[in-house]
C-alpha positions in Angstrom: 55.4 113.0 136.0 54.0 112.5 139.5 55.5 114.0 142.6 54.3 113.2 146.1 55.1 113.3 149.8 56.8 109.9 149.4 59.0 111.3 146.6 60.1 114.2 148.7 60.8 112.0 151.8 62.7 109.5 149.7 64.9 112.2 148.1 65.3 114.0 151.4 66.4 110.8 153.2 68.8 109.8 150.4 70.4 113.3 150.4 70.9 113.1 154.2 73.0 110.1 153.6 74.8 111.8 150.7 75.3 114.9 152.8 76.9 113.1 155.7 79.1 111.0 153.4 80.2 114.1 151.5 81.0 116.0 154.6 83.2 113.2 155.8 85.3 113.5 152.6 86.2 117.1 153.2 89.9 117.7 153.6 90.0 121.4 154.1 87.6 123.5 156.2 86.9 125.8 153.3 85.2 122.8 151.5 82.6 122.2 154.2 80.1 124.7 152.7 80.1 122.8 149.4 79.7 119.5 151.3 76.7 120.9 153.1 74.7 121.6 149.9 73.1 118.1 149.6 72.3 118.2 153.4 70.5 121.5 153.0 68.6 120.2 150.0 67.6 117.2 152.2 66.1 119.4 154.8 64.3 121.4 152.1 62.8 118.2 150.6 61.7 117.0 154.0 60.0 120.3 154.6 58.1 119.9 151.4 57.3 116.3 152.3 55.5 117.5 155.4 53.8 120.2 153.4 52.5 117.6 151.1 51.0 115.7 154.0 49.4 118.8 155.4 47.9 119.8 152.0 46.6 116.3 151.2 44.9 116.1 154.6 43.4 119.6 154.2 45.1 120.8 157.3 43.3 124.0 158.4 45.9 124.9 161.0 48.8 127.3 160.5 51.2 124.4 159.7 50.8 124.6 155.8 51.3 128.4 156.0 54.6 128.0 158.0 55.9 125.1 155.9 55.2 127.0 152.7 57.1 130.0 153.8 59.9 128.0 155.3 60.2 126.5 151.9 60.2 130.0 150.4 63.1 130.9 152.7 65.1 128.1 151.3 64.4 129.1 147.7 64.7 132.9 148.0 67.1 133.5 150.8 69.3 130.5 151.6 70.2 129.4 148.1 71.0 132.8 146.5 73.3 133.5 149.5 74.7 130.1 150.2 75.6 128.9 146.6 77.9 131.7 145.7 79.5 131.6 149.2 80.1 127.8 149.1 81.6 127.8 145.6 83.7 130.9 146.4 85.1 129.1 149.5 86.1 126.0 147.5 87.5 127.9 144.5 91.3 128.5 144.4 91.6 130.5 141.1 91.7 134.2 142.0 90.0 135.4 138.8 87.2 132.9 139.2 86.8 133.9 142.9 86.3 137.5 141.8 83.6 136.5 139.3 81.8 134.3 141.9 82.0 137.1 144.5 80.4 139.5 142.0 77.6 137.0 141.4 77.3 136.8 145.2 76.2 140.4 145.3 73.2 139.5 143.1 72.4 136.8 145.7 72.5 139.3 148.5 70.1 141.5 146.6 67.7 138.6 145.9 67.8 137.5 149.5 66.8 141.1 150.7 64.1 141.2 148.0 62.7 137.9 149.2 62.6 139.0 152.8 60.6 142.1 151.8 58.4 140.0 149.5 57.6 137.4 152.1 56.7 140.0 154.7 54.4 141.9 152.2 52.9 138.8 150.6 53.4 135.4 152.4 53.4 132.3 150.2 50.3 130.2 149.8 50.7 126.6 148.6 48.3 124.4 146.7 48.6 121.1 144.9 48.2 121.4 141.1 48.7 118.4 138.7 50.7 116.3 141.2 53.0 119.1 142.1 52.9 122.0 144.6 52.3 125.5 143.4 53.8 128.2 145.6 51.7 131.2 144.8 53.5 134.5 144.9 53.7 137.5 142.6 57.5 137.1 142.1 56.8 134.2 139.7 55.6 136.8 137.2 58.8 138.9 137.3 61.1 137.6 134.5 64.1 139.7 135.6 64.0 138.2 139.1 64.0 134.7 137.7 67.0 135.5 135.4 68.9 136.9 138.4 68.0 133.9 140.4 69.4 131.6 137.7 72.6 133.7 137.8 73.0 133.5 141.6 72.2 129.8 142.1 73.6 128.2 138.9 76.4 130.3 137.5 78.8 130.0 140.5 79.0 126.2 139.9 79.5 126.7 136.1 82.3 129.2 136.7 84.1 126.8 139.1 87.5 125.5 138.0 86.5 122.0 139.2 84.9 119.8 136.6 82.3 118.1 138.7 81.0 121.3 140.2 80.7 122.7 136.7 78.8 119.6 135.6 76.5 119.9 138.6 75.8 123.5 137.7 75.0 122.7 134.1 72.7 119.8 135.2 70.9 122.1 137.6 70.6 124.8 134.9 69.1 122.3 132.4 66.6 121.3 135.1 65.8 125.0 135.6 64.8 125.4 131.9 63.0 122.1 131.7 60.9 122.9 134.8 60.2 126.4 133.6 59.1 125.3 130.1 57.2 122.2 131.1 56.0 122.8 134.7 55.6 126.6 134.7 52.8 126.7 137.2 54.6 124.5 139.7 58.1 125.6 138.6 59.6 126.3 142.0 58.7 122.9 143.4 59.7 120.8 140.3 63.0 122.6 139.7 64.0 122.3 143.4 63.2 118.6 143.3 65.5 118.1 140.3 68.1 120.4 141.7 68.1 118.4 145.0 68.7 115.2 143.1 71.5 116.9 141.0 73.2 118.1 144.1 74.3 114.5 144.7 76.8 115.1 141.9 78.8 117.2 144.4 79.9 113.9 146.0 82.0 113.3 142.9 83.8 116.6 143.4 85.2 115.2 146.7 86.0 111.8 145.2 88.0 113.1 142.2 88.8 116.8 142.8 89.6 117.3 139.0 90.6 120.8 138.1 89.4 121.1 134.6 87.1 124.1 134.1 84.4 123.9 131.4 84.6 127.7 130.9 88.0 129.1 130.0 88.9 132.5 131.6 92.0 134.3 130.4 
């Protein structure tokens, strides 16, 4: 499968449209964080698009360095913090809110860990097999990867809204496929698929069906 600057720009542009459309469908202010997810993914994909251009053109300035680490901020800081927060805000079931809030603690820990990790070892990006490899030692720490999956996917799955749960399951499947098939460029590939899957959030605002996929007594 081939990924490119064009692919990142196309997905980023499409998600900008989805993000704006989704935001317009919010009824309550507490739903706005969920509506912002496609928009944030759009910005992330546009950042990677510009990184593609820099790497392809062998840019020797500091631009690839900054774009790589801005992308790392999205992956390791923004998403572990924002996903639990956004789903928590939209959730109405008290038990599920407590579970999602507990998961959010993991997200806070991961964000702090990422800040320290980026300071100690900034990310270096390179193109490998038509994808971008974000080189950092954290990729070798299985526990961190598992906790990351918990913080960024499970809040969706625990949601009492069907379409948020479906989005979470879709993103989780993408996580495992990217990890098993594109291990070396896992971060880039999974975020690409997760960005596309985030468009499913639109259907949450269209239907607002409360039908949880996971039963909690």
